[in-house]
Backbone bond lengths (Angstrom), bond angles and torsions (degrees), N, CA, C in turn:
res aa  C-N    CA-C-N  psi(-1)  N-CA   C-N-CA  omega(-1)  CA-C   N-CA-C  phi
1 X - - - 1.444 - - 1.523 111.92 -
2 X 1.302 115.72 -39.68 1.460 119.52 -179.50 1.522 110.82 -66.62
3 X 1.325 116.88 -33.77 1.458 120.58 -179.86 1.521 111.51 -65.15
4 X 1.334 117.38 -37.97 1.458 121.08 -179.39 1.528 111.48 -64.45
5 X 1.314 117.00 -37.42 1.463 119.63 -178.97 1.526 111.02 -69.84
6 X 1.323 117.64 -28.73 1.461 120.88 178.68 1.527 111.75 -76.67
7 X 1.316 116.89 -33.04 1.470 120.46 -178.61 1.523 112.16 -75.74
8 X 1.296 117.84 -31.28 1.466 121.06 -176.09 1.523 112.10 -58.66
9 X 1.334 120.76 -47.98 1.469 119.15 178.88 1.525 112.45 -63.77
10 X 1.336 117.53 -35.17 1.464 120.08 179.12 1.518 110.61 -65.72
11 X 1.323 116.97 -41.34 1.468 120.06 179.29 1.529 110.66 -65.85
12 X 1.334 116.24 -37.79 1.464 119.37 178.12 1.522 110.47 -66.76
13 X 1.346 116.66 -37.61 1.460 119.83 178.18 1.518 110.55 -64.62
14 X 1.349 117.24 -40.82 1.467 120.35 178.64 1.517 110.37 -64.05
15 X 1.337 116.42 -44.86 1.459 119.86 -179.87 1.531 110.05 -63.40
16 X 1.326 115.86 -41.53 1.455 120.21 179.55 1.531 110.68 -64.18
17 X 1.337 115.73 -40.64 1.460 120.13 178.92 1.521 110.71 -61.03
18 X 1.330 117.64 -50.36 1.461 120.60 -177.43 1.524 111.54 -67.91
19 X 1.330 116.49 -31.40 1.462 119.27 175.81 1.532 109.75 -65.35
20 X 1.332 116.76 -41.46 1.459 121.45 177.16 1.519 111.73 -64.66
21 X 1.334 116.24 -40.37 1.465 120.14 177.87 1.521 110.05 -60.99
22 X 1.311 116.37 -44.29 1.469 120.42 -179.86 1.530 111.01 -63.34
23 X 1.320 116.97 -41.02 1.466 120.28 179.10 1.527 110.97 -64.03
24 X 1.324 117.12 -43.63 1.467 120.65 179.43 1.527 110.88 -67.79
25 X 1.325 116.88 -37.15 1.464 121.68 179.19 1.526 110.08 -60.73
26 X 1.323 116.51 -38.46 1.460 120.35 -179.79 1.530 112.26 -71.89
27 X 1.337 118.09 -18.84 1.458 121.94 179.33 1.530 112.45 -82.56
28 X 1.308 116.98 -13.03 1.460 120.51 -176.22 1.521 109.70 -65.86
29 X 1.319 115.56 133.71 1.460 120.89 176.59 1.533 106.54 -103.70
30 X 1.316 116.81 101.35 1.450 122.39 -176.32 1.526 110.02 -75.20
31 X 1.333 117.54 145.55 1.468 120.07 179.65 1.534 110.66 -70.33
32 X 1.325 115.13 152.77 1.458 119.31 177.37 1.537 108.73 -75.91
33 X 1.305 115.91 166.85 1.460 120.69 -179.50 1.533 110.15 -62.39
34 X 1.326 116.82 -40.73 1.469 120.00 179.11 1.532 111.40 -62.84
35 X 1.335 116.70 -44.89 1.470 120.07 178.21 1.526 110.47 -61.74
36 X 1.317 116.10 -41.48 1.465 120.46 -179.36 1.525 110.98 -63.66
37 X 1.337 117.11 -41.14 1.463 121.01 178.23 1.529 111.03 -64.60
38 X 1.334 116.96 -43.03 1.462 121.02 179.76 1.528 110.94 -62.98
39 X 1.316 116.00 -45.44 1.462 120.04 -178.61 1.526 111.49 -66.81
40 X 1.325 116.62 -39.30 1.462 120.19 178.70 1.522 110.23 -65.07
41 X 1.328 116.63 -43.88 1.462 120.60 177.85 1.521 111.76 -60.75
42 X 1.317 116.16 -41.72 1.460 120.95 178.97 1.531 111.28 -63.54
43 X 1.315 117.12 -41.53 1.469 120.93 178.16 1.521 110.37 -62.81
44 X 1.330 117.32 -42.33 1.463 120.74 179.73 1.530 110.25 -64.37
45 X 1.324 117.38 -46.25 1.465 121.34 -179.13 1.527 110.69 -62.04
46 X 1.318 117.42 -46.84 1.461 120.48 -179.81 1.535 110.65 -64.40
47 X 1.323 117.54 -38.44 1.464 120.39 178.42 1.519 111.43 -63.15
48 X 1.335 117.17 -42.60 1.466 120.91 178.57 1.527 109.96 -65.03
49 X 1.330 116.92 -44.98 1.463 120.15 178.89 1.532 111.66 -61.04
50 X 1.306 116.85 -42.65 1.466 119.72 178.41 1.526 110.60 -64.39
51 X 1.327 117.53 -37.21 1.459 120.91 176.45 1.513 111.52 -62.43
52 X 1.328 116.47 -42.43 1.468 120.88 178.74 1.533 110.30 -65.09
53 X 1.321 116.72 -44.80 1.469 120.63 179.65 1.525 110.67 -61.54
54 X 1.312 117.26 -44.88 1.469 120.74 179.26 1.519 110.77 -63.62
55 X 1.327 116.99 -39.35 1.466 120.36 178.10 1.529 110.99 -63.12
56 X 1.325 117.26 -43.30 1.466 121.51 179.36 1.537 109.98 -62.88
57 X 1.323 116.70 -47.21 1.469 120.10 179.89 1.526 110.79 -62.75
58 X 1.320 117.27 -41.29 1.462 121.13 179.54 1.526 111.00 -64.49
59 X 1.322 116.58 -43.22 1.469 120.02 179.07 1.528 110.92 -64.56
60 X 1.329 116.95 -41.12 1.462 120.67 178.51 1.533 110.20 -64.17
61 X 1.311 117.15 -41.79 1.465 120.51 179.07 1.528 110.35 -65.02
62 X 1.319 117.05 -39.62 1.461 120.90 178.14 1.529 110.73 -63.33
63 X 1.325 116.11 -44.58 1.464 119.84 178.38 1.531 111.12 -62.43
64 X 1.325 116.93 -40.59 1.456 121.18 178.43 1.531 110.97 -63.55
65 X 1.308 116.93 -44.08 1.468 120.67 179.23 1.523 109.89 -64.90
66 X 1.321 117.25 -43.32 1.473 119.56 178.40 1.532 111.07 -62.70
67 X 1.315 117.13 -40.22 1.457 121.05 178.09 1.520 111.05 -64.25
68 X 1.341 116.36 -43.13 1.465 120.51 179.07 1.523 111.65 -65.32
69 X 1.322 117.09 -35.14 1.466 121.29 179.53 1.519 111.86 -71.87
70 X 1.333 117.40 -25.46 1.454 121.04 -178.30 1.532 112.14 -82.73
71 X 1.283 117.19 -13.82 1.474 120.96 -178.54 1.519 109.73 -73.98
């Protein structure tokens, strides 16, 4: 009997938790397909640009190190 009284509050907490999750899930404002495409394209473009910038900096650093080693 004592075990049943201890489980009841835990079950109510679980139910309350999942009820809260469901309520918050319904509040989410999902992006439209157009917004998602724009944001994805922007991420790809910025990633490529950052890759190019890092490559340029790395090549310049390599050339500088090679020049310093040749002195």
